[in-house]
N, C-alpha and C positions, 0 to 999 in steps of 0.2 A: 635113476642112477644116484646113489649116496657116496659116490667117490669125490664129489665136489671139485673134480678136475677143472671144470669151466670157471669156477669161482677162483681157483688159485691162478688160472692164466689171466683171468680179467684184472685181478688185483696186481699181478706182476706187471702188467701194462700201466696200470695207474701208479704204482710204485716208482716205475721208470720216469714218470712225469711229475714225481714230488709227494705222492701219498705217503704219509707217515703213521698213520693210525685208522683203525676202524672200530665201531662200535657195533657190536652184535646184540640184536634183540630176538628173544625166543618166540617161535610160532610153531605150535603144534596142533595136531587134530585131536589127540587123545588127551582129555583134561579131567580132572577130578576136583573134589572139594578141598583137598589139602596140597594142591599144586605139586604133587609128588613127581611129575615129569621134569619139573624145573632142575632137579639136581641128579637125574637119572644119567648113568655113564653113557647111554645110547641117544640122549636128547640132542638135537642138531647142534645147539650152541656149545655143548662140550665136545662134540666130536670134531665140528669145524675148528674150535680153538686149538685143539692139539694138532691138527693138521696144518693150521696156519703157523704155528710155532716151528714145526719141523720144515715147512716149505718156504716160509718168509720170516726168518727169524729176526730181521730188523724191524718188522711191523709191530707197532705198539697195539695190543688188544685191549679194548675196553669191553665190558660186559654189562648190559642193564640187569639189575637185580630187582625184580619184582615178582609177584605171584599172579597178577590179573591175566596174563596171557597163558597161565597154566591152570587156572581154576575154572571149573564149570559154570560157577556163579559170577565170575568176572570181577571180583574184589580183590584188592591187593593184600589181603590176609585171609586168615582162617576165621570162620564164623561161630558164634556160640549163641545160645539161647538166653535170653534175659526178658522175664516176664511175657514169654511167647513172641517175643521179637528176635530175629537174627541180627546181632551186632558184631563188630570186628572184636576178636579177641587178641588184643594188643600183645600181651606177654607171649602167647604161643607163637603169635606171627613173627615177632622179631627173632624169636628162637629159630624159627624156620628159615627166615631170610638169611640169618647168620649162616646156616648150614648151607643154603645155596650158594652164598658168597665164598665160602670154603671150598665148595665143589668147584667152582669157577677158577679159584686160585690154584687149586690142584692140577686143573686142566691146562693152566698156564697163562691165565689173564694177568696182565700188568695192572689193570685197574678194574675196580668193581663200582658200579655206578648205581646205587639205589634209587628207584623212582617212586617207590611207594611213600606214604606219608605216615607211617607208623612212629609213634613217639619212642625214642631211644634206640632206633635201629642202627645208627652209625656207630655209636658206642658199643653196642652188642657185636656188631660186625668186626669192629676194631679188635676187640676183645677176643673174639673166635679166630680171626686171622693170626693175631700176635700169639696166642697160646698154642697154635699149630705150626708155628715157624714161618709165617708169611708176612713178616713185618715189612717186607719190601713191596707188597702189593698196596697200591693206592686206593683210596675211596674218594670218588669224585662227588661232589655236592651236587643235587638235583638241580639247582639254580644255575650252575656253570653248564651243565649238560643241556638244560633247556634253552639257554641263551647261545649255545654253539650251533654251528652249521649241521652237526650231527642230528639235531632233533628237527631239522627242517621239514622232512617228509611227514612227521606227526602233526606239525603246524598246518601243513597244507592239506592234510586229510579230512 
């Protein structure tokens, strides 16, 4: 069932006792080398974000921006060949990360939270959001996210 009704009811209960924000991380079965599921309209993170904005409008929604959960190779960026070795293509990767962040902003994210380690990604994301009318969408630094309770499940894994 992809209605996510159980999630909405669960979060309503938590909101009643003080929950003010959630951070969503993408988990998909179908992955590829370019992380195309990350910004697809039917990816669970985008679908759930739209649903949460309608069902729980007071809830702050933060979305993890990375590619590792969407790539079949598990890296946080696109790969290219250099002297027969696959290496991260930083320039293409930050362009795609910015597109992912824009997709999340369009879906209704209050905050985008990059967790990759690509050089220049925050600036590129800010530029992309601002040039598309999303100056109000925040960018959370990875260090803040990792230090928060939102990252606890990943530290315990």
